[in-house]
Structures are given as C-alpha cells and as structure tokens.
DRENTI-821951 format. One record per residue (C-alpha): residue number from 1; residue in one letter; x, y, z. Coordinates in steps of 0.05 Angstrom, whole numbers, plus 5000, padded with zeros to 4 digits. Example, Ala and Ser with C-alpha at 12.3 -4.5 7.8 and 13.67 -1.06 7.14 Angstrom:
residues 2
+-----+----+------+-------+------+
:   i : aa : east : north :   up :
+-----+----+------+-------+------+
:   1 :  A : 5246 :  4910 : 5156 :
:   2 :  S : 5273 :  4979 : 5143 :
+-----+----+------+-------+------+
//
This chain:
residues 114
+-----+----+------+-------+------+
:   i : aa : east : north :   up :
+-----+----+------+-------+------+
:   1 :  X : 6470 :  7540 : 5378 :
:   2 :  X : 6484 :  7461 : 5381 :
:   3 :  X : 6446 :  7412 : 5408 :
:   4 :  X : 6474 :  7343 : 5431 :
:   5 :  X : 6428 :  7293 : 5434 :
:   6 :  X : 6435 :  7223 : 5474 :
:   7 :  X : 6403 :  7170 : 5427 :
:   8 :  X : 6411 :  7111 : 5473 :
:   9 :  X : 6341 :  7083 : 5488 :
:  10 :  X : 6300 :  7128 : 5463 :
:  11 :  X : 6237 :  7113 : 5413 :
:  12 :  X : 6265 :  7136 : 5344 :
:  13 :  X : 6197 :  7172 : 5330 :
:  14 :  X : 6192 :  7214 : 5387 :
:  15 :  X : 6275 :  7235 : 5372 :
:  16 :  X : 6255 :  7248 : 5306 :
:  17 :  X : 6206 :  7301 : 5325 :
:  18 :  X : 6245 :  7335 : 5372 :
:  19 :  X : 6301 :  7332 : 5324 :
:  20 :  X : 6258 :  7362 : 5272 :
:  21 :  X : 6226 :  7417 : 5321 :
:  22 :  X : 6307 :  7446 : 5335 :
:  23 :  X : 6325 :  7441 : 5257 :
:  24 :  X : 6259 :  7493 : 5245 :
:  25 :  X : 6292 :  7533 : 5301 :
:  26 :  X : 6219 :  7535 : 5350 :
:  27 :  X : 6260 :  7528 : 5400 :
:  28 :  X : 6303 :  7584 : 5390 :
:  29 :  X : 6269 :  7667 : 5421 :
:  30 :  X : 6284 :  7684 : 5345 :
:  31 :  X : 6244 :  7640 : 5306 :
:  32 :  X : 6220 :  7660 : 5244 :
:  33 :  X : 6179 :  7604 : 5205 :
:  34 :  X : 6215 :  7638 : 5122 :
:  35 :  X : 6281 :  7639 : 5149 :
:  36 :  X : 6334 :  7578 : 5165 :
:  37 :  X : 6353 :  7575 : 5237 :
:  38 :  X : 6418 :  7576 : 5260 :
:  39 :  X : 6414 :  7518 : 5306 :
:  40 :  X : 6457 :  7454 : 5296 :
:  41 :  X : 6435 :  7378 : 5315 :
:  42 :  X : 6484 :  7323 : 5330 :
:  43 :  X : 6455 :  7259 : 5359 :
:  44 :  X : 6504 :  7216 : 5391 :
:  45 :  X : 6500 :  7130 : 5397 :
:  46 :  X : 6444 :  7121 : 5336 :
:  47 :  X : 6457 :  7051 : 5338 :
:  48 :  X : 6426 :  7036 : 5409 :
:  49 :  X : 6359 :  7073 : 5387 :
:  50 :  X : 6299 :  7031 : 5405 :
:  51 :  X : 6248 :  7007 : 5354 :
:  52 :  X : 6198 :  6965 : 5357 :
:  53 :  X : 6198 :  6892 : 5335 :
:  54 :  X : 6134 :  6907 : 5292 :
:  55 :  X : 6161 :  6964 : 5258 :
:  56 :  X : 6221 :  6936 : 5239 :
:  57 :  X : 6175 :  6888 : 5189 :
:  58 :  X : 6116 :  6934 : 5175 :
:  59 :  X : 6155 :  6995 : 5171 :
:  60 :  X : 6158 :  6999 : 5089 :
:  61 :  X : 6210 :  7051 : 5042 :
:  62 :  X : 6186 :  7062 : 4974 :
:  63 :  X : 6222 :  7086 : 4914 :
:  64 :  X : 6209 :  7090 : 4846 :
:  65 :  X : 6258 :  7090 : 4783 :
:  66 :  X : 6212 :  7120 : 4735 :
:  67 :  X : 6203 :  7056 : 4689 :
:  68 :  X : 6138 :  7009 : 4683 :
:  69 :  X : 6143 :  6963 : 4743 :
:  70 :  X : 6199 :  6991 : 4783 :
:  71 :  X : 6165 :  7009 : 4841 :
:  72 :  X : 6230 :  6986 : 4891 :
:  73 :  X : 6213 :  6974 : 4968 :
:  74 :  X : 6254 :  6963 : 5031 :
:  75 :  X : 6232 :  6943 : 5101 :
:  76 :  X : 6270 :  6972 : 5160 :
:  77 :  X : 6299 :  6922 : 5173 :
:  78 :  X : 6334 :  6914 : 5112 :
:  79 :  X : 6352 :  6997 : 5114 :
:  80 :  X : 6382 :  6982 : 5187 :
:  81 :  X : 6428 :  6927 : 5159 :
:  82 :  X : 6448 :  6963 : 5093 :
:  83 :  X : 6463 :  7032 : 5124 :
:  84 :  X : 6452 :  7033 : 5201 :
:  85 :  X : 6398 :  7061 : 5241 :
:  86 :  X : 6425 :  7129 : 5235 :
:  87 :  X : 6399 :  7127 : 5164 :
:  88 :  X : 6329 :  7111 : 5193 :
:  89 :  X : 6332 :  7165 : 5229 :
:  90 :  X : 6350 :  7221 : 5176 :
:  91 :  X : 6290 :  7191 : 5148 :
:  92 :  X : 6242 :  7202 : 5198 :
:  93 :  X : 6269 :  7273 : 5216 :
:  94 :  X : 6267 :  7290 : 5137 :
:  95 :  X : 6200 :  7268 : 5134 :
:  96 :  X : 6183 :  7308 : 5200 :
:  97 :  X : 6206 :  7373 : 5166 :
:  98 :  X : 6167 :  7427 : 5119 :
:  99 :  X : 6172 :  7412 : 5043 :
: 100 :  X : 6203 :  7475 : 5019 :
: 101 :  X : 6266 :  7506 : 4997 :
: 102 :  X : 6297 :  7506 : 5063 :
: 103 :  X : 6285 :  7420 : 5067 :
: 104 :  X : 6356 :  7411 : 5042 :
: 105 :  X : 6393 :  7460 : 5082 :
: 106 :  X : 6356 :  7441 : 5145 :
: 107 :  X : 6373 :  7372 : 5142 :
: 108 :  X : 6451 :  7392 : 5128 :
: 109 :  X : 6455 :  7406 : 5201 :
: 110 :  X : 6442 :  7338 : 5232 :
: 111 :  X : 6501 :  7305 : 5240 :
: 112 :  X : 6489 :  7228 : 5262 :
: 113 :  X : 6549 :  7191 : 5297 :
: 114 :  X : 6535 :  7116 : 5311 :
+-----+----+------+-------+------+
//
C-alpha cells in the first residue's frame, strides 16, 4: 500500500517517526517484525518542512574517514544548503528504524519529492 504524506508545515521529528512506523509495517494488519513490509511512503513538499531555528545550528552530523584526526562534522543548516531538507528527513527516518538487515530495504521504500 502506498502512503502519500504532505510534509508542509510539519515538524521533522514527528514526521520521521510516523514514516518509520509505516516502513516497519506496524500500520498494517499483517505486521511481522522479521519480515519486510509491502508499504511504501511518498513524501510531498519536503522543502516546506518546519525546523526550529536553534536546531539548525545545534544539530550536528558526524562521520569519520577512519584516518586519525579526520572526524568530520556538519550542521543541519549546512546539510540543507548542500542537499536539501529531503536528505535531513531521510537521515532522521533512518535513525529511527531498527539497525538490522532490513534497514536498507526499508529505506529504499521512502520517496521524497521536493
């Protein structure tokens, strides 16, 4: 089943938790934790997501290049300037999904349209 969600004027965290529930399959009657769900999510108007002003500067994404002293950090504001608010939403949803074999398959069922 396809779920179409309008993201205009919605908080990023509340929207991400709703999407994570759908991708896990918890909204369907055939929910089984070990199986992949058949549900897909399409998010429209991702550019109009509501994000607080403090969160833009305080939220930091870290990644490491495995070299000594190469810890890279990027604020939410820098991420949105580079890749748009759709990528910020995708990272929020990915963080809310269980870390197992199904994570990659579930995140592929998320389509974000600016």
